[in-house]
C-alpha positions in Angstrom: 19.2 -14.8 -3.0 20.3 -11.9 -5.4 17.8 -9.1 -5.9 16.0 -8.8 -9.0 18.4 -6.6 -10.9 21.3 -9.2 -10.7 19.3 -12.1 -11.9 18.2 -9.9 -14.7 21.7 -8.7 -15.8 21.9 -12.5 -17.3 19.7 -11.6 -19.9 21.6 -7.9 -20.3 20.3 -4.1 -19.9 16.4 -5.4 -20.5 15.2 -1.7 -21.5 18.1 -1.4 -23.7 16.2 -2.4 -26.8 12.4 -1.0 -25.8 11.1 -4.0 -23.9 8.7 -2.5 -21.5 7.7 -3.9 -18.2 8.3 -3.5 -14.5 9.6 -5.7 -11.5 8.0 -8.7 -10.8 7.4 -7.4 -7.4 5.6 -4.1 -8.6 3.3 -6.2 -10.5 2.8 -8.2 -7.4 1.8 -4.9 -5.4 -0.6 -4.0 -8.4 -1.8 -7.5 -8.4 -2.9 -7.1 -4.7 -4.3 -3.7 -4.8 -6.1 -5.0 -7.6 -7.7 -8.0 -6.0 -8.5 -5.3 -3.0 -10.6 -3.3 -5.3 -12.4 -6.0 -6.9 -13.6 -7.0 -3.5 -15.0 -3.8 -2.4 -18.0 -1.4 -3.2 -18.9 -2.1 -6.8 -21.3 1.4 -7.8 -19.3 4.1 -7.8 -18.9 7.0 -5.4 -20.6 9.3 -8.1 -23.8 7.3 -7.4 -26.1 7.6 -4.6 -26.2 3.9 -4.0 -22.4 4.1 -3.8 -21.9 7.4 -1.3 -24.2 6.0 0.6 -22.6 2.4 1.2 -19.1 4.1 1.4 -20.5 6.7 3.9 -22.1 3.5 6.2 -18.8 1.9 5.8 -17.3 4.4 7.2 -19.4 5.2 10.1 -17.5 3.6 12.6 -14.4 5.3 14.8 -11.9 4.2 12.4 -13.7 5.4 9.8 -14.6 8.8 11.1 -10.6 9.4 11.7 -10.1 8.1 8.4 -12.5 10.8 6.8 -10.7 13.5 9.2 -7.7 12.5 7.6 -8.8 13.3 3.9 -10.3 16.7 5.6 -13.5 15.9 5.9 -15.6 16.9 9.3 -18.2 15.1 11.4 -20.3 17.8 10.8 -20.1 17.7 6.9 -20.7 13.9 7.1 -24.3 14.3 9.5 -25.2 16.9 6.7 -24.6 14.6 4.3 -26.3 11.9 5.7 -29.2 13.7 6.9 -29.6 14.8 3.2 -29.0 18.4 4.1 -26.2 18.8 1.8 -24.4 16.6 -1.4 -20.7 16.5 -1.7 -18.8 18.1 -4.1 -16.9 16.1 -6.7 -13.8 17.0 -4.7 -15.4 15.6 -1.2 -16.6 12.3 -3.3 -12.9 11.5 -4.0 -11.9 12.5 -0.4 -14.7 10.1 1.0 -13.7 7.2 -1.9 -9.9 7.8 -0.5 -10.9 7.2 2.9 -13.4 4.2 1.8 -10.6 2.2 0.1 -7.8 3.1 2.9 -10.2 1.4 5.6 -11.0 -1.3 3.0 -7.3 -2.2 2.8 -6.7 -2.2 6.6 -9.7 -3.7 7.5 -8.7 -6.9 4.8 -5.5 -7.0 6.4 -6.1 -6.8 10.2 -9.2 -9.3 9.9 -6.4 -11.4 8.0 -9.0 -12.1 5.2 -6.4 -11.2 2.4 -4.1 -13.5 3.4 -6.5 -16.2 4.2 -8.0 -15.9 1.1 -4.9 -16.1 -1.0 -3.8 -18.8 0.9 -6.5 -20.6 0.0 -6.4 -23.4 3.0 -2.9 -24.3 1.7 -3.4 -25.1 -1.7 -2.2 -21.5 -2.8 -3.3 -19.9 -6.0 -2.7 -19.9 -9.6 -0.6 -17.3 -10.5 -0.2 -15.8 -14.6 3.2 -14.4 -14.9 2.9 -12.4 -18.7 7.0 -11.4 -19.9 8.2 -7.8 -20.8 6.6 -6.4 -23.9 9.1 -7.3 -26.5 6.6 -6.0 -29.4 8.7 -2.7 -29.5 11.9 -5.1 -30.0 13.8 -5.4 -33.1 13.8 -8.7 -33.9 17.5 -9.5 -33.4 17.3 -8.7 -30.1 14.0 -10.2 -29.0 14.2 -13.2 -26.7 11.2 -16.1 -26.9 9.6 -15.8 -23.9 6.0 -17.3 -22.9 3.5 -16.6 -20.3 3.9 -18.6 -17.5 1.4 -20.1 -15.4 2.3 -21.9 -11.6 0.8 -22.7 -8.4 2.2 -20.3 -5.2 1.7 -22.0 -2.0 3.0 -20.6 1.6 4.1 -16.8 0.7 0.9 -15.4 1.0 1.3 -14.7 4.5 4.5 -12.8 4.2 3.4 -11.3 0.7 0.8 -9.4 2.2 2.7 -8.1 5.1 5.4 -7.0 2.9 2.5 -5.3 1.0 1.0 -4.0 4.1 3.9 -2.3 5.1 4.9 -1.0 2.0 8.4 -3.3 2.1 9.2 -3.0 -1.6 12.4 -4.8 -0.9 10.9 -7.9 0.8 8.2 -7.9 -1.8 10.9 -8.4 -4.6 12.7 -10.9 -2.6 9.4 -12.9 -2.5 9.1 -12.5 -5.8 12.4 -14.1 -6.2 11.4 -16.7 -4.7 8.4 -17.7 -6.6 10.3 -17.5 -9.9 12.8 -19.8 -9.3 10.1 -22.7 -8.9 9.8 -21.8 -12.8 13.0 -23.5 -14.4 16.5 -22.8 -15.5 15.3 -19.6 -17.4 13.9 -17.8 -14.5 16.0 -14.8 -14.4 14.3 -14.0 -17.7 10.9 -13.0 -15.5 12.7 -10.9 -12.9 11.1 -7.9 -15.0 7.4 -8.6 -16.3 4.3 -7.0 -18.0 1.8 -8.0 -15.4 1.0 -10.5 -12.9 -2.5 -12.3 -12.5 -3.8 -14.0 -9.2 -6.3 -16.3 -9.8 -8.1 -15.0 -6.4 
């Protein structure tokens, strides 16, 4: 199947008249990132509870490696855990980055994210929001509405493509998703956003 740019060509140059949006694949990547972040520690790293929870989560060889990759030494972590020092704002940012990296990797490695989205073969409801045409002159705008579909069978491939940062494959998966809409599917190659009921 042709890529998103070819699909959109049937509508013309969508940005020419100040429509605003992104490729559907980009919107999927952002939505997967949101799902991962919504599954993690709620307390911010700036709170004592959030900091302690992140340091506990990172208390493993892989977690210590993630911290080391952010420039945080094991000695420094021990000092924080014993209450002998308090991390600075930049250190808290590094701890948070290491935490989210490990959280993402664990959700992928364990298969939780793909299983969660697959929902025992029932799939997930996906809300598709078309490009924002609020700045487009009415003579150039096109009537597009929000769309909602249940998406099945793509989740394992999508999570793999997202995990390996394969944006081309994510775009191809998006093309497969929108072909289920109707004959007007090309108008959804670019969107404002995508929401997955997960």
